[in-house]
N, C-alpha and C positions, 0 to 999 in steps of 0.2 A: 587626841587632851577637847577637841570638840567635843567628839559623845560624853569625859568625862563632866564638865560642866553642862553641855546642856542633855538633862537625861529624863525619868520620869520612876515613878514609883509605881506599884503593881497596887491599884485599888483595893485592890482584893487579900494583899498579904503582906505588899510590900516592899516586899524586893523593888531590885533596879533593875529596871526595864528603858528600854530606846526612847529619843526621844518621838513625841505624837504619838507610843501608844497608851492603851491606857488598861493594859494584863495582861499577860505573862502567860505560857503557854499552858501551866500549871490550872489555872486560876478559870484560863477556856475551859480544861475539859469540865471544870466543876460549875461549868453554868447551868442554874434548873428547870435544866428543859422538862415540860409537859412532855410525859411518853406513857400516858393512858390516859383515854378519850371518850368517851361515848356518841356508837357508830354512828347515833340518830344524826345528833344534835352538832355532837363537838364539845358541847364539855365537858371538860378534864373532870379526871377522875384520881381515886387512885390501884383501881385498880378496874380494867377495861367494861366500856359492855353496850348491852346491844338497845339501850336503854337504860334512861334515868332519869330523876324529879325534874331534872328542869324541862325535858318532853313530854309534863305534862302541866308544868305552869302558867300561868295568865301570861302567857310573853308574844309580841310583834317581831320579833326580830325571823330568822331562822337558820341560821348556824353561824356555830362558830369556832372562827380562827386564833386560837390563843397559842402563843410559841412557849413561854417561864414560868415560873410561878413568879410569883411575886417573894424573891429574899434571894439571902444573900448578898453576888452584887447586882441585879438586876435595883433590886429594892434600896440598893447603896444608892447607883445611879440613878434614878427617880427625886428619889428624894434630895439630895445631889440643886435637883436643874433646878425642882421646883424652890429648892424652900436656900438653898443656894447660893447660885446665881451662874452653875456650873458648865460654863462654855466647853470646858473640855472634854464632860458625855457629850457631845453631840458628835460626836466624832465615832462616841465607844457608839450611842443606838444607830448610823447609819452601817456598822462592821457588823453588828448582832444583824444589819435585817437579810446578809446572806444568808444568812440562816430559816428565816421562813419562808416556807416554804406554801404559798399561796394563789391559785393560778384568777391572776384576774383579765385573764382576756376578754372575758362574754360579761363583763361592770361595764354601764355607762356613767360612774361618777365613784371615786375616792375618797371622800370626803372626813373631815374630820372632825368627833365632838369637840364643839366649836363653846372656847373659853366667853366666858364674861370681861368689858371693856375692863369691866373696874382692875381684876387678876388679869389681863395683861396688862396695863398697866404697870404695876407692882411687876410681871415675870416676864424677862423678857425672849426667856426661849419656852416652850409650849411641847413638853413631848408629844403626845398624839396631830400635830400639828408636824413634827420634826416625824414622824412614825408613814402618818401619810405619806411626806412630798419625799419618803427617803424608797416608797413602798411605791409608788407614784415610777419613782425615775426610776427603780431595777426591772419595772415589765415596760418601762415607754407610756403610760398614760397621764391623763394629767391630772391631779389635784385641786378639787370644784367645789366649796366652801356651801354648798346647797343647805347649811341650818345657820343660824344664830339664836345665842344666848340670850332674850330680851329680862328676865331675871336673874340677881343677884345670886348666884344658892352658898349655902356652907358645907365647906366639906363633905365628902361621905363619910369619910369614916369617924370624922366627929359626930358624930348619930351617934342614937341606937337602932337598931335595925327593921322598927316598927314607925319613923318619923325618917326612911327614908325615900319612900316615896311621893308622901306629901313635897316633901325640899325639893325637889327636882317637876312638880304635879304643873304639865305649863311655863313649865322653863323655856321649851325651841318655840321658832319662826321659819318656818321658810322663806327661805333668799329664792330662789332657782326652780320653776320644773319639771314637777316628776313625773308624775304620771303617763305608768306607765315601764318607767325605766326600772331596771338590777342595779344596786347602791352597795357600794361594799365602804360601813363603816367602821370608823377609824378609831380607839381612843386609847390611851398605856396602862389601864389597872380598872379592869372590875371585881366590883368587893358584891354586895349583892343585883349588881343588874340593872337596874332600877336606872339608873343613866342611863344607858345603850336602850335598851324597853322604853324609857317615854320617848329619846326621837326615832324610835323603829315607828312608835306605835304615828304616830304626826306623818312621816313621812310613808304607813301604807297606809292612815286614813285619807290622802292626798293623790290616793294613786299608784305610789311605786308597786311596784306586781311581786319584785324579793327583797328584803335588805338583809343583807347578812353583815357576821360583825367581824374587827380583825383587831386584835385587844392584843398591847403587847406581852402585861400578864395577869393572874389572876392570883390575889390573897390565901391565903392558905387558910386563914383563918375563917374564913365561909364557907 
């Protein structure tokens, strides 16, 4: 009787599922995993390759770990968290952390790409923070916020491609000493990679020896 009263609907197809769950077993099988990537830099691809355009781009981060494409239930979960105050999705993000295989033992810092305080005030849940916390907990490491966003920026997806670099230029500052450190930088979605690159540039120019990026999803439109 309690199961009939306290039930949930699958976020993917609307099927009735048990309380506290987010997806039915069928929709879990349909999660949009990235299956092909560049062997050199980790950039998601449609066909695996030993080298890609990202390898030769003007980037400051060293390697990308991206488990999902930004579509389907991943896209809806992120939109619900960012724009609809979706508290239910917190448990979903914790669950899918189990699918992320990223050895973090050698990193000195696990840190999220920070949000501006105005956006933090407007939005109670921040996917980059949640993902960084979940990864740190999974591997018994500590999340440390070593970056601060000092400039309020527009959403990258709202801008034309040639405006995205300018939007995040000098948007961040350091909160911790990083000289000689190996850092895992965590974010929720990658479009052109300008935000990640700006953070990595700041870290590298202040002495970080290695900056890898763990991003929950990659937009398939770029």
